[in-house]
N, C-alpha and C positions, 0 to 999 in steps of 0.2 A: 483455474476458480475465479483464484483472487485478482490477478490482475485483470481478466473480463468483468468481472464484477464492480473493480473499484473505478474505472474510468465513464462510462456510465454514469453511474453516479454523481462523480463530481461537476460532470459537464453538463445532470440536468437540473445538479447544487445551484453552478452557474448561472445557465441561463434561468431557473427560477426568483438570485437575488437581485439579480440587472433587471427581471419584472417588475419585483418588488421596488426596485431604488427609481425605477421608472426613466433609467440608461435606456439610450438610440443603441440597434445591433449596426454598429460601423464596421471597418473594413479592419479596427486597429482591437475592437470583441473582438470579432474572431480570428486577427493572428494572437490575440492573449488566452481567450481557448484553449486550441490548439498547443500552444506552449503549456498551458492547465494539463491538460492530457498527456504531454508525453514524460511531464514531474513526475504526474499522478503515476504513470506504466514502470516511468524509471524506480519510484520509490516502491511501489508494492514488491518489482522485482526484488528490493532490498531488503525488502521484507520477508520475502520466500529463501534468499539465501538466507537471511539469521537463524528464521526459524531452520533451515536447513542442517545450518552449525553446531544448534543448538542441541539438536535431536539427536545427533552423530556424533556432537560427545558426551549428550548422554547415554545412550545405548554403550559406546566404550566403556564407560565408568563401572557397569552395569545396572545404571541411578535411573536411568527409563527405558522399563519394561512393556509399560503402555501408555497411553495417550493421555491418561490424567497423570500422573506422574511429570510429565512432558513438560510440563506446562509454564514452570519455572525453571526456566536453562541455567545451568549451574556451570557457570566460566572458571575460573581461572586465571588469575598473575601471572604470565612464564615471564 
C-alpha cells in the first residue's frame, strides 16, 4: 500500500513543481519523471524491508507486542 501511494504523490508533486516553475514538458523531463518514479518505488521497498526487520526484531525480543510499542525500532550492534 505504501508503494502504491508513494509513486503517484511524487509524480503529482513533480508535475506541480514543473508547472509552478514554468518549465516545458520535454523528452528529458519525461525521462526524469520516469526515473523519479523508479527511485521512489525502490525507496518505498527499502522502507518496507526496514519496517519488517524492525518489527521482527522487536517481536523476537518480546518488546513488540502491539503496534504502539513497535514504533521505535530497537536495533543492537552485532
